[in-house]
HTML snippet that shows the backbone in 3Dmol.js (N, CA, C, O; Angstrom):
<script src="https://3Dmol.org/build/3Dmol-min.js"></script>
<div id="view" style="width:600px;height:400px;position:relative"></div>
<script>
const pdb = `
ATOM      1  N   MET A   1     -15.029  -4.343  -4.547  1.00  0.00           N
ATOM      2  CA  MET A   1     -13.639  -3.513  -3.582  1.00  0.00           C
ATOM      3  C   MET A   1     -13.278  -4.645  -2.561  1.00  0.00           C
ATOM      4  O   MET A   1     -13.966  -5.217  -1.716  1.00  0.00           O
ATOM      5  N   GLU A   2     -11.644  -4.804  -3.018  1.00  0.00           N
ATOM      6  CA  GLU A   2     -11.318  -6.311  -2.387  1.00  0.00           C
ATOM      7  C   GLU A   2     -11.069  -5.508  -0.595  1.00  0.00           C
ATOM      8  O   GLU A   2     -11.019  -4.289  -0.427  1.00  0.00           O
ATOM      9  N   ILE A   3     -10.992  -6.175   0.133  1.00  0.00           N
ATOM     10  CA  ILE A   3     -11.456  -6.075   1.891  1.00  0.00           C
ATOM     11  C   ILE A   3     -10.174  -4.746   2.593  1.00  0.00           C
ATOM     12  O   ILE A   3     -10.195  -3.812   3.396  1.00  0.00           O
ATOM     13  N   PHE A   4      -8.963  -5.576   1.479  1.00  0.00           N
ATOM     14  CA  PHE A   4      -7.785  -4.257   1.781  1.00  0.00           C
ATOM     15  C   PHE A   4      -8.067  -2.813   1.632  1.00  0.00           C
ATOM     16  O   PHE A   4      -7.678  -1.985   2.456  1.00  0.00           O
ATOM     17  N   GLU A   5      -8.879  -2.464   0.369  1.00  0.00           N
ATOM     18  CA  GLU A   5      -8.915  -0.962  -0.488  1.00  0.00           C
ATOM     19  C   GLU A   5     -10.210  -0.589   0.633  1.00  0.00           C
ATOM     20  O   GLU A   5     -10.341   0.573   1.018  1.00  0.00           O
ATOM     21  N   GLN A   6     -11.256  -1.816   1.169  1.00  0.00           N
ATOM     22  CA  GLN A   6     -12.060  -1.560   2.106  1.00  0.00           C
ATOM     23  C   GLN A   6     -11.924  -0.434   3.320  1.00  0.00           C
ATOM     24  O   GLN A   6     -12.362   0.683   3.595  1.00  0.00           O
ATOM     25  N   VAL A   7     -10.848  -1.660   3.988  1.00  0.00           N
ATOM     26  CA  VAL A   7     -10.473  -0.823   5.429  1.00  0.00           C
ATOM     27  C   VAL A   7      -9.505   0.172   5.045  1.00  0.00           C
ATOM     28  O   VAL A   7      -9.272   0.910   6.002  1.00  0.00           O
ATOM     29  N   LYS A   8      -8.728   0.535   3.816  1.00  0.00           N
ATOM     30  CA  LYS A   8      -7.532   1.235   3.627  1.00  0.00           C
ATOM     31  C   LYS A   8      -8.724   2.646   3.066  1.00  0.00           C
ATOM     32  O   LYS A   8      -8.129   3.621   2.607  1.00  0.00           O
ATOM     33  N   ALA A   9     -10.185   2.739   3.097  1.00  0.00           N
ATOM     34  CA  ALA A   9     -10.838   3.872   2.224  1.00  0.00           C
ATOM     35  C   ALA A   9     -11.161   4.182   3.704  1.00  0.00           C
ATOM     36  O   ALA A   9     -11.060   5.365   4.028  1.00  0.00           O
ATOM     37  N   ILE A  10     -11.655   3.008   4.954  1.00  0.00           N
ATOM     38  CA  ILE A  10     -12.100   4.001   5.918  1.00  0.00           C
ATOM     39  C   ILE A  10     -11.448   4.484   6.474  1.00  0.00           C
ATOM     40  O   ILE A  10     -11.848   5.521   7.003  1.00  0.00           O
ATOM     41  N   LEU A  11      -9.797   3.974   6.753  1.00  0.00           N
ATOM     42  CA  LEU A  11      -8.655   5.243   7.824  1.00  0.00           C
ATOM     43  C   LEU A  11      -8.937   6.181   6.874  1.00  0.00           C
ATOM     44  O   LEU A  11      -9.669   7.110   7.215  1.00  0.00           O
ATOM     45  N   VAL A  12      -8.589   6.151   5.942  1.00  0.00           N
ATOM     46  CA  VAL A  12      -8.116   7.473   5.271  1.00  0.00           C
ATOM     47  C   VAL A  12      -9.663   8.589   5.388  1.00  0.00           C
ATOM     48  O   VAL A  12      -9.600   9.742   5.816  1.00  0.00           O
ATOM     49  N   GLU A  13     -10.638   8.085   5.027  1.00  0.00           N
ATOM     50  CA  GLU A  13     -11.711   8.890   4.693  1.00  0.00           C
ATOM     51  C   GLU A  13     -12.275   9.222   6.705  1.00  0.00           C
ATOM     52  O   GLU A  13     -12.644  10.268   7.239  1.00  0.00           O
ATOM     53  N   GLN A  14     -12.148   8.240   7.115  1.00  0.00           N
ATOM     54  CA  GLN A  14     -12.728   8.536   8.770  1.00  0.00           C
ATOM     55  C   GLN A  14     -11.500   8.846   9.739  1.00  0.00           C
ATOM     56  O   GLN A  14     -11.432   8.952  10.964  1.00  0.00           O
ATOM     57  N   PHE A  15     -10.686   8.937   8.859  1.00  0.00           N
ATOM     58  CA  PHE A  15      -9.389   9.029  10.230  1.00  0.00           C
ATOM     59  C   PHE A  15      -7.952  10.204   9.761  1.00  0.00           C
ATOM     60  O   PHE A  15      -7.027  10.568  10.487  1.00  0.00           O
ATOM     61  N   PHE A  16      -8.185  10.513   8.526  1.00  0.00           N
ATOM     62  CA  PHE A  16      -7.469  11.152   7.809  1.00  0.00           C
ATOM     63  C   PHE A  16      -6.056  10.382   7.404  1.00  0.00           C
ATOM     64  O   PHE A  16      -5.179  10.857   6.684  1.00  0.00           O
ATOM     65  N   ARG A  17      -6.050   9.529   7.821  1.00  0.00           N
ATOM     66  CA  ARG A  17      -4.615   8.980   7.433  1.00  0.00           C
ATOM     67  C   ARG A  17      -3.703   9.155   5.557  1.00  0.00           C
ATOM     68  O   ARG A  17      -4.487   9.335   4.626  1.00  0.00           O
ATOM     69  N   ASP A  18      -3.275   9.135   5.460  1.00  0.00           N
ATOM     70  CA  ASP A  18      -2.508   9.364   4.729  1.00  0.00           C
ATOM     71  C   ASP A  18      -2.158   8.075   4.014  1.00  0.00           C
ATOM     72  O   ASP A  18      -1.539   7.127   4.497  1.00  0.00           O
ATOM     73  N   GLU A  19      -2.820   8.223   2.366  1.00  0.00           N
ATOM     74  CA  GLU A  19      -3.088   6.265   1.929  1.00  0.00           C
ATOM     75  C   GLU A  19      -1.971   5.807   1.472  1.00  0.00           C
ATOM     76  O   GLU A  19      -1.871   4.612   1.194  1.00  0.00           O
ATOM     77  N   ASP A  20      -0.709   6.863   1.281  1.00  0.00           N
ATOM     78  CA  ASP A  20       0.663   6.027   1.176  1.00  0.00           C
ATOM     79  C   ASP A  20       0.759   5.793   2.257  1.00  0.00           C
ATOM     80  O   ASP A  20       0.137   4.733   2.189  1.00  0.00           O
ATOM     81  N   ALA A  21       1.021   5.866   3.288  1.00  0.00           N
ATOM     82  CA  ALA A  21       1.195   4.799   4.234  1.00  0.00           C
ATOM     83  C   ALA A  21       0.724   3.394   4.740  1.00  0.00           C
ATOM     84  O   ALA A  21       1.397   2.568   5.356  1.00  0.00           O
ATOM     85  N   ILE A  22      -0.658   3.302   4.318  1.00  0.00           N
ATOM     86  CA  ILE A  22      -1.983   2.537   5.292  1.00  0.00           C
ATOM     87  C   ILE A  22      -1.169   1.116   3.903  1.00  0.00           C
ATOM     88  O   ILE A  22      -1.216   1.372   2.700  1.00  0.00           O
ATOM     89  N   ASN A  23      -0.643   0.016   4.333  1.00  0.00           N
ATOM     90  CA  ASN A  23      -0.378  -0.912   3.598  1.00  0.00           C
ATOM     91  C   ASN A  23      -0.540  -2.083   4.605  1.00  0.00           C
ATOM     92  O   ASN A  23      -0.814  -1.907   5.792  1.00  0.00           O
ATOM     93  N   MET A  24      -0.307  -3.534   3.908  1.00  0.00           N
ATOM     94  CA  MET A  24      -1.015  -4.934   4.830  1.00  0.00           C
ATOM     95  C   MET A  24      -0.083  -4.591   6.008  1.00  0.00           C
ATOM     96  O   MET A  24      -0.570  -4.903   7.095  1.00  0.00           O
ATOM     97  N   ASP A  25       1.106  -4.040   6.058  1.00  0.00           N
ATOM     98  CA  ASP A  25       2.306  -4.096   7.646  1.00  0.00           C
ATOM     99  C   ASP A  25       2.098  -2.945   8.130  1.00  0.00           C
ATOM    100  O   ASP A  25       2.824  -2.830   9.117  1.00  0.00           O
ATOM    101  N   ALA A  26       1.537  -2.093   7.977  1.00  0.00           N
ATOM    102  CA  ALA A  26       1.236  -0.609   8.955  1.00  0.00           C
ATOM    103  C   ALA A  26       0.388  -1.475   9.828  1.00  0.00           C
ATOM    104  O   ALA A  26      -0.485  -2.343   9.807  1.00  0.00           O
ATOM    105  N   SER A  27       1.484  -0.412  10.961  1.00  0.00           N
ATOM    106  CA  SER A  27       1.023  -1.063  12.515  1.00  0.00           C
ATOM    107  C   SER A  27      -0.266   0.414  13.018  1.00  0.00           C
ATOM    108  O   SER A  27       0.011   1.533  12.584  1.00  0.00           O
ATOM    109  N   PHE A  28      -1.199   0.296  13.651  1.00  0.00           N
ATOM    110  CA  PHE A  28      -2.290   0.996  14.145  1.00  0.00           C
ATOM    111  C   PHE A  28      -1.743   2.185  14.831  1.00  0.00           C
ATOM    112  O   PHE A  28      -2.025   3.375  14.692  1.00  0.00           O
ATOM    113  N   VAL A  29      -0.980   1.649  15.529  1.00  0.00           N
ATOM    114  CA  VAL A  29      -0.494   2.406  16.806  1.00  0.00           C
ATOM    115  C   VAL A  29       1.073   3.145  15.991  1.00  0.00           C
ATOM    116  O   VAL A  29       1.345   4.282  15.604  1.00  0.00           O
ATOM    117  N   ASP A  30       1.702   2.055  16.001  1.00  0.00           N
ATOM    118  CA  ASP A  30       3.091   2.822  15.610  1.00  0.00           C
ATOM    119  C   ASP A  30       3.913   3.481  14.076  1.00  0.00           C
ATOM    120  O   ASP A  30       4.968   4.092  13.899  1.00  0.00           O
ATOM    121  N   ASP A  31       2.681   2.932  13.035  1.00  0.00           N
ATOM    122  CA  ASP A  31       3.263   4.132  11.418  1.00  0.00           C
ATOM    123  C   ASP A  31       1.532   5.053  11.357  1.00  0.00           C
ATOM    124  O   ASP A  31       1.432   6.051  10.644  1.00  0.00           O
ATOM    125  N   LEU A  32       0.450   4.600  12.091  1.00  0.00           N
ATOM    126  CA  LEU A  32      -0.538   5.236  11.468  1.00  0.00           C
ATOM    127  C   LEU A  32      -0.920   6.670  12.817  1.00  0.00           C
ATOM    128  O   LEU A  32      -1.419   7.792  12.717  1.00  0.00           O
ATOM    129  N   GLY A  33      -0.342   5.817  14.041  1.00  0.00           N
ATOM    130  CA  GLY A  33      -0.694   7.058  14.986  1.00  0.00           C
ATOM    131  C   GLY A  33      -2.403   6.851  15.549  1.00  0.00           C
ATOM    132  O   GLY A  33      -2.999   7.781  16.092  1.00  0.00           O
ATOM    133  N   VAL A  34      -3.121   5.313  15.284  1.00  0.00           N
ATOM    134  CA  VAL A  34      -4.174   5.112  15.513  1.00  0.00           C
ATOM    135  C   VAL A  34      -4.129   4.877  17.509  1.00  0.00           C
ATOM    136  O   VAL A  34      -3.633   3.980  18.192  1.00  0.00           O
ATOM    137  N   GLU A  35      -4.944   6.229  17.917  1.00  0.00           N
ATOM    138  CA  GLU A  35      -4.990   5.896  19.858  1.00  0.00           C
ATOM    139  C   GLU A  35      -6.120   5.362  20.283  1.00  0.00           C
ATOM    140  O   GLU A  35      -7.153   5.824  19.798  1.00  0.00           O
ATOM    141  N   SER A  36      -6.184   4.681  20.907  1.00  0.00           N
ATOM    142  CA  SER A  36      -7.318   3.819  21.549  1.00  0.00           C
ATOM    143  C   SER A  36      -8.716   4.339  21.574  1.00  0.00           C
ATOM    144  O   SER A  36      -9.704   3.640  21.351  1.00  0.00           O
ATOM    145  N   LEU A  37      -8.734   5.436  21.821  1.00  0.00           N
ATOM    146  CA  LEU A  37     -10.398   5.988  21.097  1.00  0.00           C
ATOM    147  C   LEU A  37     -10.483   5.957  19.814  1.00  0.00           C
ATOM    148  O   LEU A  37     -11.691   5.903  19.580  1.00  0.00           O
ATOM    149  N   ASP A  38      -9.808   5.961  18.669  1.00  0.00           N
ATOM    150  CA  ASP A  38      -9.395   5.924  17.342  1.00  0.00           C
ATOM    151  C   ASP A  38     -10.019   4.236  16.970  1.00  0.00           C
ATOM    152  O   ASP A  38     -11.014   3.805  16.389  1.00  0.00           O
ATOM    153  N   PHE A  39      -8.541   3.469  17.825  1.00  0.00           N
ATOM    154  CA  PHE A  39      -9.082   2.034  17.019  1.00  0.00           C
ATOM    155  C   PHE A  39     -10.656   1.359  17.726  1.00  0.00           C
ATOM    156  O   PHE A  39     -11.069   0.374  17.114  1.00  0.00           O
ATOM    157  N   VAL A  40     -11.244   1.676  18.550  1.00  0.00           N
ATOM    158  CA  VAL A  40     -12.500   1.609  19.224  1.00  0.00           C
ATOM    159  C   VAL A  40     -13.414   1.781  17.960  1.00  0.00           C
ATOM    160  O   VAL A  40     -14.000   0.893  17.341  1.00  0.00           O
ATOM    161  N   GLU A  41     -13.391   3.737  17.617  1.00  0.00           N
ATOM    162  CA  GLU A  41     -14.448   4.215  16.192  1.00  0.00           C
ATOM    163  C   GLU A  41     -13.999   2.682  15.098  1.00  0.00           C
ATOM    164  O   GLU A  41     -14.864   1.860  14.796  1.00  0.00           O
ATOM    165  N   LEU A  42     -12.470   2.549  14.620  1.00  0.00           N
ATOM    166  CA  LEU A  42     -12.225   1.860  13.869  1.00  0.00           C
ATOM    167  C   LEU A  42     -13.140   0.705  13.658  1.00  0.00           C
ATOM    168  O   LEU A  42     -13.942   0.620  12.728  1.00  0.00           O
ATOM    169  N   LEU A  43     -12.918  -0.351  14.782  1.00  0.00           N
ATOM    170  CA  LEU A  43     -13.649  -1.096  15.095  1.00  0.00           C
ATOM    171  C   LEU A  43     -15.017  -1.280  14.721  1.00  0.00           C
ATOM    172  O   LEU A  43     -15.224  -2.146  13.872  1.00  0.00           O
ATOM    173  N   LEU A  44     -16.085  -0.587  15.220  1.00  0.00           N
ATOM    174  CA  LEU A  44     -17.241   0.194  14.978  1.00  0.00           C
ATOM    175  C   LEU A  44     -17.190  -0.107  13.520  1.00  0.00           C
ATOM    176  O   LEU A  44     -17.737  -1.040  12.932  1.00  0.00           O
ATOM    177  N   ALA A  45     -16.321   0.992  12.962  1.00  0.00           N
ATOM    178  CA  ALA A  45     -16.748   0.881  11.570  1.00  0.00           C
ATOM    179  C   ALA A  45     -16.375  -0.355  10.945  1.00  0.00           C
ATOM    180  O   ALA A  45     -17.156  -0.576  10.020  1.00  0.00           O
ATOM    181  N   LEU A  46     -15.357  -1.409  11.083  1.00  0.00           N
ATOM    182  CA  LEU A  46     -15.367  -2.055  10.368  1.00  0.00           C
ATOM    183  C   LEU A  46     -16.643  -3.747  10.547  1.00  0.00           C
ATOM    184  O   LEU A  46     -16.971  -4.676   9.809  1.00  0.00           O
ATOM    185  N   GLU A  47     -16.963  -3.291  11.981  1.00  0.00           N
ATOM    186  CA  GLU A  47     -18.198  -3.656  11.783  1.00  0.00           C
ATOM    187  C   GLU A  47     -19.463  -3.486  10.776  1.00  0.00           C
ATOM    188  O   GLU A  47     -19.875  -4.278   9.928  1.00  0.00           O
ATOM    189  N   ASP A  48     -19.926  -2.260  11.124  1.00  0.00           N
ATOM    190  CA  ASP A  48     -20.925  -1.679  10.077  1.00  0.00           C
ATOM    191  C   ASP A  48     -20.513  -2.268   8.469  1.00  0.00           C
ATOM    192  O   ASP A  48     -21.118  -2.935   7.629  1.00  0.00           O
ATOM    193  N   GLU A  49     -19.012  -1.571   8.553  1.00  0.00           N
ATOM    194  CA  GLU A  49     -18.516  -2.244   6.423  1.00  0.00           C
ATOM    195  C   GLU A  49     -19.254  -3.585   6.450  1.00  0.00           C
ATOM    196  O   GLU A  49     -20.292  -3.948   5.897  1.00  0.00           O
ATOM    197  N   PHE A  50     -18.300  -4.277   7.355  1.00  0.00           N
ATOM    198  CA  PHE A  50     -18.388  -5.845   6.492  1.00  0.00           C
ATOM    199  C   PHE A  50     -19.295  -6.460   7.785  1.00  0.00           C
ATOM    200  O   PHE A  50     -18.805  -7.515   8.189  1.00  0.00           O
ATOM    201  N   ASP A  51     -20.443  -6.061   8.484  1.00  0.00           N
ATOM    202  CA  ASP A  51     -21.705  -6.894   9.031  1.00  0.00           C
ATOM    203  C   ASP A  51     -20.913  -7.781   9.877  1.00  0.00           C
ATOM    204  O   ASP A  51     -21.561  -8.796  10.130  1.00  0.00           O
ATOM    205  N   LEU A  52     -19.719  -7.778  10.427  1.00  0.00           N
ATOM    206  CA  LEU A  52     -19.507  -8.384  12.003  1.00  0.00           C
ATOM    207  C   LEU A  52     -19.448  -7.751  12.719  1.00  0.00           C
ATOM    208  O   LEU A  52     -19.584  -6.528  12.684  1.00  0.00           O
ATOM    209  N   ILE A  53     -19.084  -8.868  14.119  1.00  0.00           N
ATOM    210  CA  ILE A  53     -19.224  -8.310  15.381  1.00  0.00           C
ATOM    211  C   ILE A  53     -17.427  -8.929  15.582  1.00  0.00           C
ATOM    212  O   ILE A  53     -16.856  -9.806  14.934  1.00  0.00           O
ATOM    213  N   ILE A  54     -16.849  -7.984  16.845  1.00  0.00           N
ATOM    214  CA  ILE A  54     -15.566  -8.098  16.789  1.00  0.00           C
ATOM    215  C   ILE A  54     -15.139  -7.957  18.575  1.00  0.00           C
ATOM    216  O   ILE A  54     -15.254  -6.888  19.175  1.00  0.00           O
ATOM    217  N   SER A  55     -14.679  -9.152  19.188  1.00  0.00           N
ATOM    218  CA  SER A  55     -14.890  -9.138  20.325  1.00  0.00           C
ATOM    219  C   SER A  55     -13.527  -8.303  20.754  1.00  0.00           C
ATOM    220  O   SER A  55     -12.630  -7.929  19.998  1.00  0.00           O
ATOM    221  N   ASP A  56     -13.654  -8.072  22.545  1.00  0.00           N
ATOM    222  CA  ASP A  56     -12.810  -7.644  22.857  1.00  0.00           C
ATOM    223  C   ASP A  56     -11.358  -7.961  22.568  1.00  0.00           C
ATOM    224  O   ASP A  56     -10.491  -7.213  22.116  1.00  0.00           O
ATOM    225  N   GLU A  57     -11.236  -9.965  23.134  1.00  0.00           N
ATOM    226  CA  GLU A  57     -10.626 -10.307  23.066  1.00  0.00           C
ATOM    227  C   GLU A  57      -9.532 -10.868  21.529  1.00  0.00           C
ATOM    228  O   GLU A  57      -8.413 -11.346  21.339  1.00  0.00           O
ATOM    229  N   GLU A  58     -10.790 -10.402  20.679  1.00  0.00           N
ATOM    230  CA  GLU A  58     -10.273 -10.360  19.091  1.00  0.00           C
ATOM    231  C   GLU A  58      -9.892  -9.197  18.534  1.00  0.00           C
ATOM    232  O   GLU A  58      -9.305  -9.278  17.455  1.00  0.00           O
ATOM    233  N   ALA A  59     -10.153  -7.710  19.190  1.00  0.00           N
ATOM    234  CA  ALA A  59      -9.726  -6.449  18.667  1.00  0.00           C
ATOM    235  C   ALA A  59      -7.784  -6.838  19.601  1.00  0.00           C
ATOM    236  O   ALA A  59      -6.898  -6.177  19.060  1.00  0.00           O
ATOM    237  N   GLU A  60      -7.306  -7.707  20.723  1.00  0.00           N
ATOM    238  CA  GLU A  60      -6.583  -7.300  21.378  1.00  0.00           C
ATOM    239  C   GLU A  60      -5.160  -7.941  20.010  1.00  0.00           C
ATOM    240  O   GLU A  60      -4.040  -7.585  19.643  1.00  0.00           O
ATOM    241  N   LYS A  61      -5.900  -8.750  19.777  1.00  0.00           N
ATOM    242  CA  LYS A  61      -5.132  -9.365  18.488  1.00  0.00           C
ATOM    243  C   LYS A  61      -4.499  -8.516  16.952  1.00  0.00           C
ATOM    244  O   LYS A  61      -3.673  -8.589  16.043  1.00  0.00           O
ATOM    245  N   ILE A  62      -5.585  -7.733  17.512  1.00  0.00           N
ATOM    246  CA  ILE A  62      -5.389  -7.109  15.346  1.00  0.00           C
ATOM    247  C   ILE A  62      -4.527  -5.787  16.199  1.00  0.00           C
ATOM    248  O   ILE A  62      -4.777  -5.073  17.170  1.00  0.00           O
ATOM    249  N   HIS A  63      -3.100  -5.975  14.969  1.00  0.00           N
ATOM    250  CA  HIS A  63      -2.457  -4.958  15.592  1.00  0.00           C
ATOM    251  C   HIS A  63      -1.351  -4.041  14.404  1.00  0.00           C
ATOM    252  O   HIS A  63      -0.534  -3.123  14.474  1.00  0.00           O
ATOM    253  N   THR A  64      -2.037  -5.120  13.134  1.00  0.00           N
ATOM    254  CA  THR A  64      -1.720  -3.930  11.562  1.00  0.00           C
ATOM    255  C   THR A  64      -3.093  -3.756  11.017  1.00  0.00           C
ATOM    256  O   THR A  64      -4.249  -3.805  11.438  1.00  0.00           O
ATOM    257  N   VAL A  65      -2.599  -3.580  10.131  1.00  0.00           N
ATOM    258  CA  VAL A  65      -3.880  -3.481   9.011  1.00  0.00           C
ATOM    259  C   VAL A  65      -4.080  -5.554   8.527  1.00  0.00           C
ATOM    260  O   VAL A  65      -4.968  -6.333   8.872  1.00  0.00           O
ATOM    261  N   GLY A  66      -3.214  -5.723   7.915  1.00  0.00           N
ATOM    262  CA  GLY A  66      -3.460  -7.289   7.702  1.00  0.00           C
ATOM    263  C   GLY A  66      -3.866  -8.153   8.869  1.00  0.00           C
ATOM    264  O   GLY A  66      -4.408  -9.257   8.815  1.00  0.00           O
ATOM    265  N   ASP A  67      -3.604  -7.643   9.656  1.00  0.00           N
ATOM    266  CA  ASP A  67      -4.102  -8.733  10.722  1.00  0.00           C
ATOM    267  C   ASP A  67      -5.700  -8.079  10.929  1.00  0.00           C
ATOM    268  O   ASP A  67      -6.436  -8.662  11.725  1.00  0.00           O
ATOM    269  N   VAL A  68      -6.132  -7.060  10.318  1.00  0.00           N
ATOM    270  CA  VAL A  68      -7.519  -6.695  10.477  1.00  0.00           C
ATOM    271  C   VAL A  68      -8.017  -7.348   9.035  1.00  0.00           C
ATOM    272  O   VAL A  68      -9.145  -7.838   8.987  1.00  0.00           O
ATOM    273  N   VAL A  69      -7.304  -7.350   8.049  1.00  0.00           N
ATOM    274  CA  VAL A  69      -7.865  -7.831   6.862  1.00  0.00           C
ATOM    275  C   VAL A  69      -8.072  -8.964   6.769  1.00  0.00           C
ATOM    276  O   VAL A  69      -9.079  -9.180   6.094  1.00  0.00           O
ATOM    277  N   MET A  70      -7.409 -10.160   7.270  1.00  0.00           N
ATOM    278  CA  MET A  70      -7.231 -11.402   7.637  1.00  0.00           C
ATOM    279  C   MET A  70      -8.019 -11.835   8.491  1.00  0.00           C
ATOM    280  O   MET A  70      -8.216 -13.048   8.418  1.00  0.00           O
ATOM    281  N   PHE A  71      -8.755 -11.084   9.589  1.00  0.00           N
ATOM    282  CA  PHE A  71      -9.228 -11.520  10.818  1.00  0.00           C
ATOM    283  C   PHE A  71     -10.947 -11.370   9.714  1.00  0.00           C
ATOM    284  O   PHE A  71     -11.792 -12.249   9.883  1.00  0.00           O
ATOM    285  N   ILE A  72     -11.212 -10.286   8.751  1.00  0.00           N
ATOM    286  CA  ILE A  72     -12.280 -10.829   8.114  1.00  0.00           C
ATOM    287  C   ILE A  72     -12.532 -11.170   6.721  1.00  0.00           C
ATOM    288  O   ILE A  72     -13.533 -11.159   6.004  1.00  0.00           O
ATOM    289  N   GLU A  73     -10.933 -11.571   6.519  1.00  0.00           N
ATOM    290  CA  GLU A  73     -11.358 -12.836   5.245  1.00  0.00           C
ATOM    291  C   GLU A  73     -12.082 -14.198   6.223  1.00  0.00           C
ATOM    292  O   GLU A  73     -13.002 -14.978   5.978  1.00  0.00           O
ATOM    293  N   GLU A  74     -11.066 -14.004   7.542  1.00  0.00           N
ATOM    294  CA  GLU A  74     -11.892 -15.585   8.654  1.00  0.00           C
ATOM    295  C   GLU A  74     -13.171 -15.512   8.339  1.00  0.00           C
ATOM    296  O   GLU A  74     -13.553 -16.438   7.623  1.00  0.00           O
ATOM    297  N   ARG A  75     -13.801 -14.887   8.570  1.00  0.00           N
ATOM    298  CA  ARG A  75     -14.954 -14.599   9.007  1.00  0.00           C
ATOM    299  C   ARG A  75     -16.250 -14.420   7.676  1.00  0.00           C
ATOM    300  O   ARG A  75     -17.334 -15.000   7.744  1.00  0.00           O
ATOM    301  N   GLN A  76     -16.011 -13.885   7.002  1.00  0.00           N
ATOM    302  CA  GLN A  76     -16.649 -14.115   5.565  1.00  0.00           C
ATOM    303  C   GLN A  76     -16.685 -15.592   5.306  1.00  0.00           C
ATOM    304  O   GLN A  76     -17.757 -16.107   4.989  1.00  0.00           O
ATOM    305  N   LYS A  77     -15.473 -16.392   5.428  1.00  0.00           N
ATOM    306  CA  LYS A  77     -15.814 -17.362   4.943  1.00  0.00           C
ATOM    307  C   LYS A  77     -16.599 -18.604   5.553  1.00  0.00           C
ATOM    308  O   LYS A  77     -16.734 -19.699   5.007  1.00  0.00           O
ATOM    309  N   VAL A  78     -17.001 -18.286   6.569  1.00  0.00           N
ATOM    310  CA  VAL A  78     -17.623 -18.570   7.617  1.00  0.00           C
ATOM    311  C   VAL A  78     -19.150 -18.954   7.500  1.00  0.00           C
ATOM    312  O   VAL A  78     -19.794 -19.239   8.510  1.00  0.00           O
TER     313      VAL A  78
END
`;
const viewer = $3Dmol.createViewer("view");
viewer.addModel(pdb, "pdb");
viewer.setStyle({}, {cartoon: {color: "spectrum"}});
viewer.zoomTo();
viewer.render();
</script>
C-alpha cells in the first residue's frame, strides 16, 4: 500500500475524516479540522505505522497530508 493510502486510512479510521476530503493538498487544520491534540495523536499513529520518530521541530513543518507523505518517503530512503 502506498504511503498516501496508509496516511489516508489512519485519518479515516482514527479520526473519522471524510475519505473524499483527504488529498495531498489537504491542510490538517483548515481542511480536515484536526485540532492540536488530534494532530499529536496522528503523529503518534504515524510513528507506529511507519516505525519512525517525528521530532517537535519536524512536526512544526507538517501542515498538509502531502507534507507528511513527503516526510515519510524521505525517512524511508535513509
